[in-house]
N, C-alpha and C positions, 0 to 999 in steps of 0.2 A: 325533218321536224315539222314542216308545214303539212305534210301528208298525214302525219299522226293526228294533229289537231283537227284536220278536216274529217278524218275518220271518226274521231270522238264526237264531232258535231253531227255527223250522219247517224251515229248510234243514238245520240240524244233525241234527234228528230224522229227516228224510227220508234223509240220508246214512247215519245209523246203521241205519235199517231196511232200506236198500238192501243192507246186508251180509247180510241174511237172505233176499235174493232167491234164486230158484231157481239151483242150481249149473249151471255149464256142463257139458256131457258130459265134457269133459276133467278138470275138477276133481272131478266125481263119480267118475270112474274112478280118479283118484289116491287119493281117500279110501277107495274100495273095496279097493284094493291095500294101503293102510296097515292097514285092518281085518283083511284076510286074514293079513298078517304078524303082527299082534297075536295072532291065534288060535293061532299055533304057537310063540309066544315063551315062554321059560322065565324063571323068577325070576333066574337067574344073569346074564341079559343086561341087566337094568336095576337090580338091587339096588345099594344104596350100601355101599361098603366103603372103608376100614376103618370100624368102628363105634365111636362114642364110648360108653363104658360107665361105670357107677358101681359102687362097692363097697357091700356091705350095711352097712359100718361108716361110710360117709359120713354127714355131718349134713344136715339140711334146709337149713341155711344154705349149705353147699357146693352142694347141689342147686339152690337158688334161683339161685346165681351161674351155674350151667350153663344153666339155663333162660333167664337174661338174655343170656348170651353166644351161645347157639345157638337158632335158631328150630325146635327139635324139640319134639314133643309128649311124648316120653318117652325114657327111657334103659333099656337092658337092664342088669340087675344080674348081674354075672359074678364067679365065684370059680373059680380054677384052670382058666380057659378054658371053663368050663361055665356055661350060663345057668341062674341059680337064681331069677330073677324079672324083673319089669319095674316101673318106677315112672314114672307119667305126671304131667302138670300137674294133672289131675283128682285123683289121689291126694294130691298136694301140697296142693291147695286144700281138700280135705276136712278138713284139720287146723284150718282156721279157721272151721268151722261150729260155732256155739255156740247152745244152747237156753237158755231161762230156768232150766232145772234143772241146767245144767253150771256148774262153777266156771270162771271166766275165767282161764286161765293167762297168765303173763307171756310176752310175745312172745319174749324171749331164751330162755326155757325151751322153748318150742315149737321154736325153730330149733336146739336142741341134740339133738332127737330124731334117731334113726338111720334111715337109709333102710330097714333091715330091718323097722322098725315100721310102715311104710306101704306097702311094695311088695306087689305081687300075685305070688303064687307059681305060680298056674295060668296058664301062658303058652301061647298058640297060636303055634306055630312053623311054618315051611315049610322045604322043602329047596331046594337050588339048581335042581333039575330040575322043581319044581312049576310047572305051566303058569300063565301070568299070568291066564288065564280063571278058574282055580280060586282064585287069590289074590284076585281081584276079587270072586268069589262069597263067599269067606270074610269079606272086609271088609264087604260088604253085610249078611251074616248076623249078624256079631258087632258091627258098628259100630266095630271097632277101626280106628285110623288107620295102624297099621303092624304088621308082624310081623318078629320076628327070623328070620334065615335060619341054619340050623344044618346041619352035616355029619352023616354017619352015626354019629359018636361024640358027638353033641349039643354040639359045639363051635361057638361063635358065629363065623360067617364073613361076615355082612352083615346088612343090614336092608332091608326093602322097605316103602315108604310109599305113601300115596295119590298123592303127587306123582310118584313113579316110574311108577305106573300111568298117570297122565294123560300124562306125557311119552312113554310107550310108545305110547299111543293116537294121539298127535299125529304120531308117526313121526319 
């Protein structure tokens, strides 16, 4: 009985590795075409819109609910249609790092803090015409997971994430 299950595991493993077998010329050509398309694509072709945003006056409790409801890494902070910052899960989690020298605040007090107290105000943005190759380069350089997309008046019009880039590469 043990030998049969071991053989099945080996069959599964060989099937999994067969997917990494050399590509057929036709599949290789298809992938090359997709890559060539990617090289000329612009942000506006793959960005997500409309964008879910938060207010600087929102609480961490409200932010926590947004993170639970949506599988986003962060939210742009917007005021009068202008992007004034960004707040990420990392920014949220930093509020719960305590050292022996810090006073341990009550959880409810932490959750009453405002978004403006934890948001980052130096935000890397891109324009709708920014080439995807440049967006990808920026993501690698900054390790940011997404960038707000703004128009010429700095108004938020979309957001582009790593997932958007991956979908564009897949074609």
